[in-house]
Backbone as JSON, one array per atom type, in Angstrom:
{
  "sequence": "XXXXXXXXXXXXXXXXXXXXXXXXXXXXXXXXXXXXXXXXXXXXXXXXXXXXXXXXXXXXXXXXXXXXXXXXXXXXXXXXXXXXXXXXXXXXXXXXXXXXXXXXXXXXXXXXXXXXXXXXXXXXXXXXXXXXXXXXXXXXXXXXXXXXXXXXXXXXXXXXXXX",
  "N": [[49.89, 59.69, 108.55], [47.81, 60.11, 106.89], [45.55, 58.55, 107.32], [42.41, 58.9, 108.61], [41.29, 57.96, 111.53], [38.96, 55.43, 111.65], [37.36, 54.58, 113.75], [37.44, 56.54, 115.67], [35.87, 58.82, 115.58], [33.2, 59.83, 116.84], [33.43, 59.07, 119.7], [35.92, 60.25, 120.42], [35.49, 62.88, 119.8], [33.65, 63.45, 121.77], [35.36, 63.07, 123.98], [37.15, 65.16, 123.56], [35.48, 67.35, 123.89], [34.84, 67.05, 126.59], [37.4, 67.31, 127.57], [38.07, 69.91, 126.98], [37.52, 71.87, 128.95], [38.98, 70.73, 130.92], [41.55, 70.03, 130.32], [45.01, 69.12, 130.52], [47.53, 71.4, 130.48], [50.17, 70.73, 129.87], [53.04, 71.34, 128.19], [54.59, 69.95, 125.26], [58.08, 69.3, 124.76], [59.94, 71.96, 123.28], [61.73, 73.25, 120.42], [64.76, 71.87, 119.0], [65.41, 69.03, 120.0], [67.85, 66.5, 120.55], [67.71, 63.38, 118.78], [66.49, 60.51, 120.47], [66.37, 61.47, 123.02], [64.11, 61.56, 124.59], [62.46, 60.35, 127.39], [60.94, 57.24, 127.96], [57.67, 56.74, 129.32], [57.02, 55.57, 132.69], [56.18, 52.14, 133.48], [53.66, 52.03, 134.74], [52.37, 54.27, 133.8], [49.86, 56.72, 133.07], [47.26, 56.73, 130.51], [47.18, 59.33, 129.43], [49.75, 60.27, 130.01], [51.22, 58.59, 128.36], [50.39, 59.45, 125.82], [51.35, 62.11, 125.94], [54.13, 61.57, 126.11], [54.53, 60.28, 123.66], [53.94, 62.35, 121.82], [55.95, 64.14, 122.6], [58.19, 62.62, 121.9], [57.86, 62.47, 119.1], [58.13, 65.2, 118.53], [60.8, 65.54, 119.23], [61.99, 64.04, 117.32], [62.53, 61.43, 117.92], [62.3, 58.52, 117.03], [62.61, 55.88, 117.9], [61.75, 55.88, 120.62], [59.11, 56.81, 120.24], [58.06, 54.69, 118.7], [58.11, 52.58, 120.55], [55.92, 53.18, 122.09], [53.71, 52.44, 120.72], [51.39, 49.96, 119.45], [52.49, 47.0, 117.77], [51.26, 46.67, 115.27], [50.22, 49.25, 114.74], [52.57, 50.77, 114.78], [53.87, 49.76, 112.53], [52.11, 50.64, 110.52], [52.28, 53.48, 110.8], [55.0, 53.89, 110.23], [55.05, 53.19, 107.56], [53.66, 55.12, 106.15], [53.55, 57.72, 103.71], [53.76, 60.43, 104.4], [54.67, 60.31, 107.08], [54.31, 60.42, 110.69], [56.73, 59.91, 111.81], [58.63, 60.9, 110.04], [57.84, 63.33, 108.9], [57.35, 65.42, 110.65], [58.1, 68.62, 111.81], [57.79, 70.13, 114.16], [55.98, 69.73, 117.23], [54.06, 71.45, 119.34], [52.79, 73.26, 122.24], [51.06, 71.44, 123.58], [48.06, 69.98, 124.66], [46.46, 67.68, 126.64], [43.65, 65.66, 127.02], [41.3, 64.03, 129.28], [41.23, 60.45, 129.84], [38.9, 58.31, 128.29], [37.14, 55.57, 129.07], [36.22, 52.59, 127.26], [34.43, 49.81, 125.88], [36.18, 47.02, 124.49], [34.93, 45.95, 122.27], [33.43, 48.08, 121.35], [35.27, 49.71, 120.18], [35.96, 49.07, 117.66], [37.87, 46.98, 115.39], [40.51, 47.43, 116.2], [40.6, 47.7, 118.94], [39.46, 45.43, 119.81], [39.63, 42.43, 121.64], [41.3, 43.33, 123.61], [41.57, 43.84, 127.1], [41.42, 46.3, 128.36], [40.52, 49.42, 127.17], [40.9, 52.69, 126.08], [40.13, 56.07, 125.14], [41.83, 59.02, 124.22], [41.9, 62.45, 123.89], [43.71, 65.04, 122.21], [45.2, 68.26, 121.74], [47.24, 70.27, 119.73], [49.94, 72.31, 118.39], [50.92, 71.86, 115.17], [53.67, 71.53, 113.02], [54.8, 70.79, 109.93], [57.06, 69.2, 107.58], [56.09, 68.79, 105.01], [53.0, 69.75, 104.23], [50.83, 68.0, 103.21], [48.7, 66.05, 103.59], [47.59, 66.91, 105.91], [46.89, 70.01, 107.54], [49.17, 72.55, 108.62], [49.4, 73.94, 111.92], [47.02, 74.58, 114.58], [45.85, 71.59, 115.89], [43.44, 69.09, 116.37], [43.42, 65.92, 117.73], [43.02, 62.4, 118.12], [43.51, 59.5, 120.22], [43.65, 55.98, 120.53], [44.1, 53.83, 123.09], [45.43, 50.79, 124.42], [45.5, 47.83, 126.51], [46.05, 44.7, 128.22], [46.19, 44.04, 130.91], [46.43, 45.46, 134.22], [49.05, 45.54, 134.91], [50.46, 45.86, 132.63], [51.92, 48.16, 130.23], [50.23, 51.02, 128.8], [49.5, 51.16, 125.34], [49.52, 52.84, 122.21], [47.1, 52.19, 119.89], [45.8, 53.2, 117.75], [45.21, 56.24, 115.94], [43.89, 59.44, 115.08], [41.79, 61.84, 113.37], [39.42, 63.5, 115.38]],
  "CA": [[48.95, 60.7, 108.94], [46.71, 60.16, 105.94], [44.38, 57.82, 107.76], [41.55, 59.45, 109.66], [40.87, 56.73, 112.2], [37.55, 55.18, 111.44], [36.62, 54.35, 114.98], [37.68, 57.58, 116.66], [35.12, 60.04, 115.34], [32.3, 60.33, 117.87], [33.93, 59.02, 121.07], [37.0, 61.2, 120.68], [34.88, 64.2, 119.81], [33.14, 63.6, 123.14], [36.5, 63.22, 124.89], [37.71, 66.5, 123.38], [34.56, 68.29, 124.51], [35.05, 66.91, 128.02], [38.75, 67.75, 127.9], [38.25, 71.33, 126.72], [37.6, 72.6, 130.2], [39.71, 69.95, 131.91], [42.81, 69.55, 129.75], [46.27, 69.46, 131.15], [48.27, 72.24, 129.56], [51.58, 70.41, 129.9], [53.54, 71.44, 126.83], [55.66, 69.08, 124.81], [59.3, 70.07, 124.62], [60.05, 72.71, 122.03], [63.11, 73.33, 119.93], [65.22, 70.68, 118.28], [66.1, 68.11, 120.89], [68.55, 65.43, 119.84], [66.98, 62.13, 118.77], [66.81, 59.57, 121.54], [66.46, 62.16, 124.3], [62.85, 61.5, 125.31], [62.36, 59.19, 128.26], [59.66, 56.54, 127.92], [57.0, 56.81, 130.61], [57.1, 54.36, 133.52], [55.22, 51.09, 133.12], [52.34, 52.33, 135.27], [51.97, 55.6, 133.35], [48.47, 56.88, 132.62], [47.13, 56.9, 129.06], [47.53, 60.7, 129.08], [51.2, 60.36, 130.03], [51.72, 57.9, 127.16], [50.16, 60.37, 124.7], [52.32, 63.21, 126.08], [55.46, 61.06, 125.78], [54.54, 60.03, 122.22], [54.06, 63.64, 121.14], [57.29, 64.66, 122.89], [59.14, 61.85, 121.09], [57.73, 62.94, 117.72], [58.71, 66.53, 118.48], [62.26, 65.4, 119.33], [62.42, 63.16, 116.23], [62.98, 60.21, 118.6], [61.44, 57.47, 116.46], [62.7, 54.67, 118.73], [60.84, 56.03, 121.76], [57.74, 56.87, 119.72], [57.67, 53.34, 118.29], [57.87, 51.76, 121.75], [54.65, 53.55, 122.68], [52.67, 52.0, 119.8], [51.28, 48.53, 119.2], [53.3, 46.63, 116.6], [50.47, 46.93, 114.06], [50.15, 50.69, 114.48], [53.93, 51.23, 114.46], [54.12, 49.4, 111.13], [51.32, 51.54, 109.69], [52.85, 54.83, 110.85], [56.3, 53.87, 109.55], [54.89, 52.99, 106.11], [52.97, 56.25, 105.53], [54.41, 58.61, 102.94], [54.01, 61.62, 105.21], [54.63, 59.7, 108.41], [54.65, 61.16, 111.91], [58.15, 59.65, 112.08], [59.54, 61.58, 109.11], [57.32, 64.58, 108.35], [57.12, 66.42, 111.7], [59.14, 69.59, 112.19], [57.6, 70.35, 115.59], [54.68, 69.61, 117.87], [54.18, 72.29, 120.52], [51.56, 73.7, 122.91], [50.26, 70.22, 123.71], [47.06, 69.84, 125.71], [45.95, 66.32, 126.61], [42.42, 65.52, 127.79], [41.12, 62.85, 130.11], [40.97, 59.2, 129.13], [37.51, 57.88, 128.32], [37.12, 54.12, 128.88], [35.17, 52.0, 126.44], [34.59, 48.36, 125.72], [36.99, 46.67, 123.33], [34.04, 45.72, 121.13], [32.96, 49.37, 120.86], [36.35, 50.47, 119.58], [36.3, 48.51, 116.36], [38.8, 45.85, 115.4], [41.79, 47.75, 116.81], [40.48, 47.53, 120.38], [38.9, 44.11, 120.08], [40.58, 41.47, 122.21], [42.02, 43.94, 124.73], [40.75, 43.96, 128.3], [41.3, 47.72, 128.71], [40.58, 50.29, 125.99], [40.52, 54.07, 126.37], [40.38, 57.1, 124.13], [42.37, 60.25, 124.77], [41.97, 63.52, 122.91], [44.81, 65.99, 122.4], [45.26, 69.4, 120.84], [48.62, 70.75, 119.67], [50.36, 73.03, 117.2], [51.69, 70.98, 114.3], [54.42, 72.13, 111.93], [55.32, 69.68, 109.15], [57.94, 69.48, 106.44], [55.21, 68.84, 103.85], [51.61, 69.74, 104.7], [50.03, 67.49, 102.1], [47.44, 65.42, 104.0], [47.09, 67.66, 107.06], [47.36, 71.39, 107.55], [49.95, 73.0, 109.76], [48.65, 74.78, 112.84], [46.35, 73.96, 115.72], [45.34, 70.3, 115.45], [42.75, 68.22, 117.31], [43.78, 64.56, 117.34], [42.58, 61.43, 119.11], [44.33, 58.3, 120.37], [43.06, 54.79, 121.11], [45.14, 53.11, 123.83], [44.99, 49.45, 124.82], [46.34, 46.91, 127.28], [45.28, 43.56, 128.7], [46.25, 43.92, 132.37], [46.9, 46.66, 134.9], [50.51, 45.47, 135.03], [51.04, 46.15, 131.31], [51.85, 49.58, 129.86], [49.29, 51.41, 127.75], [50.08, 51.36, 124.01], [48.63, 53.5, 121.24], [46.72, 51.23, 118.84], [45.25, 53.94, 116.61], [45.13, 57.69, 116.13], [43.28, 60.08, 113.94], [40.97, 63.03, 113.6], [38.25, 63.19, 116.21]],
  "C": [[47.74, 60.72, 108.03], [45.44, 59.54, 106.48], [43.64, 58.57, 108.86], [40.92, 58.24, 110.32], [39.37, 56.57, 112.15], [36.79, 55.11, 112.73], [36.73, 55.48, 115.98], [36.73, 58.76, 116.58], [34.27, 60.51, 116.5], [32.87, 60.23, 119.28], [35.04, 60.02, 121.36], [36.47, 62.62, 120.63], [34.3, 64.47, 121.19], [34.28, 63.84, 124.11], [37.1, 64.62, 124.77], [36.8, 67.56, 124.0], [34.74, 68.26, 126.02], [36.39, 67.52, 128.4], [38.93, 69.26, 127.74], [38.38, 72.14, 128.0], [38.49, 71.94, 131.21], [41.09, 69.54, 131.45], [44.01, 69.97, 130.58], [47.08, 70.24, 130.13], [49.75, 71.96, 129.58], [52.14, 70.44, 128.49], [54.56, 70.35, 126.52], [56.92, 69.92, 124.7], [59.32, 70.81, 123.29], [61.51, 72.76, 121.61], [63.5, 72.03, 119.24], [66.07, 69.82, 119.2], [66.77, 67.02, 120.06], [67.73, 64.16, 119.88], [67.44, 61.23, 119.92], [66.82, 60.21, 122.91], [65.18, 62.11, 125.12], [62.8, 60.21, 126.12], [60.98, 58.56, 128.13], [59.0, 56.66, 129.28], [57.16, 55.49, 131.38], [55.99, 53.39, 133.14], [53.81, 51.37, 133.6], [51.8, 53.68, 134.84], [50.52, 55.6, 132.87], [48.43, 56.96, 131.09], [47.52, 58.31, 128.62], [49.04, 60.88, 129.05], [51.83, 59.68, 128.82], [51.55, 58.8, 125.94], [51.15, 61.54, 124.75], [53.72, 62.75, 125.66], [55.58, 60.8, 124.28], [54.72, 61.34, 121.45], [55.42, 64.28, 121.39], [58.34, 63.93, 122.06], [59.07, 62.28, 119.62], [58.36, 64.31, 117.56], [60.23, 66.49, 118.49], [62.84, 64.52, 118.22], [63.04, 61.88, 116.79], [62.06, 59.07, 118.2], [61.47, 56.21, 117.33], [61.75, 54.75, 119.92], [59.4, 56.06, 121.29], [57.24, 55.48, 119.35], [57.35, 52.45, 119.48], [56.52, 52.04, 122.4], [53.45, 53.14, 121.82], [52.57, 50.48, 119.79], [52.1, 48.23, 117.94], [52.56, 46.94, 115.3], [50.45, 48.42, 113.73], [51.53, 51.26, 114.14], [54.26, 50.94, 113.0], [53.36, 50.34, 110.19], [51.93, 52.93, 109.64], [54.16, 54.89, 110.07], [56.14, 53.78, 108.03], [54.19, 54.15, 105.41], [53.96, 57.19, 104.84], [54.76, 59.86, 103.74], [53.89, 61.27, 106.7], [54.93, 60.68, 109.54], [56.14, 61.01, 112.2], [59.08, 60.48, 111.21], [59.09, 62.98, 108.69], [57.15, 65.7, 109.39], [58.34, 67.32, 111.86], [59.03, 69.86, 113.69], [56.15, 70.11, 115.98], [54.81, 70.36, 119.19], [52.8, 72.61, 121.09], [50.57, 72.54, 123.06], [49.31, 70.32, 124.9], [46.44, 68.46, 125.56], [44.74, 66.22, 127.53], [42.42, 64.26, 128.64], [40.96, 61.61, 129.25], [39.51, 58.82, 129.34], [37.48, 56.39, 128.05], [36.0, 53.7, 127.93], [35.42, 50.51, 126.33], [35.42, 48.11, 124.48], [36.14, 46.5, 122.1], [33.58, 47.04, 120.52], [34.03, 50.17, 120.15], [36.75, 49.95, 118.21], [37.36, 47.44, 116.49], [40.11, 46.16, 116.12], [41.77, 47.63, 118.33], [39.96, 46.17, 120.78], [40.0, 43.19, 120.63], [41.4, 42.03, 123.36], [41.06, 44.1, 125.91], [40.49, 45.42, 128.66], [41.5, 48.56, 127.46], [40.12, 51.68, 126.42], [40.81, 54.96, 125.17], [40.87, 58.35, 124.84], [42.45, 61.27, 123.64], [43.13, 64.45, 123.23], [44.67, 67.11, 121.37], [46.69, 69.92, 120.88], [48.84, 71.57, 118.42], [51.29, 72.13, 116.41], [52.37, 71.78, 113.21], [55.13, 70.99, 111.22], [56.3, 70.14, 108.08], [57.1, 69.66, 105.19], [53.77, 68.7, 104.35], [50.69, 69.27, 103.59], [48.71, 66.88, 102.55], [46.83, 66.09, 105.23], [47.62, 69.08, 106.96], [48.25, 71.63, 108.76], [49.06, 73.86, 110.65], [48.0, 73.98, 113.94], [45.61, 72.71, 115.23], [44.65, 69.59, 116.61], [42.97, 66.79, 116.83], [43.34, 63.62, 118.45], [43.43, 60.17, 119.08], [43.52, 57.2, 121.03], [44.2, 54.02, 121.78], [44.58, 51.82, 124.38], [46.01, 48.78, 125.74], [45.44, 45.79, 127.79], [45.26, 43.41, 130.21], [46.79, 45.22, 132.96], [48.42, 46.7, 135.02], [51.22, 45.76, 133.71], [50.98, 47.65, 131.02], [50.76, 49.81, 128.81], [50.08, 51.58, 126.45], [49.05, 52.0, 123.11], [48.39, 52.52, 120.1], [46.19, 51.93, 117.59], [45.27, 55.43, 116.95], [44.49, 58.28, 114.9], [42.46, 61.28, 114.35], [39.77, 62.65, 114.44], [36.96, 63.3, 115.42]]
}
């Protein structure tokens, strides 16, 4: 969680502004679900559905499902952070996910380069952590960079950070 994604600042801020009046208020599950209980979205799931599933998996402490929704590079980064989303989250609730905003792979920095399809999705949620060292608990605005090379491939989260 320490890394504020370098490439997400302006485009995700725009996505959050667009999403403010248009966000889906689908909440992530609350309470303490048993690990492994979150279902991965179908292969043709929208970027928004992938973000919702990722946040639901983090809320349920289902690291296996959360990891499957990330690129290998991003999964390695998240797993290696001291206050990782995988180990530091108590709960993520009141999730609102905005629309996906397409962009060129070149415009998304090195993490989107080489992918045929790149989108940004903004989300807002209530975050409660075990240790609030690099982020504060409470209402959080966060952005996600999702990538894939073909319509037949699932969207994967390649980066995330503050808008």
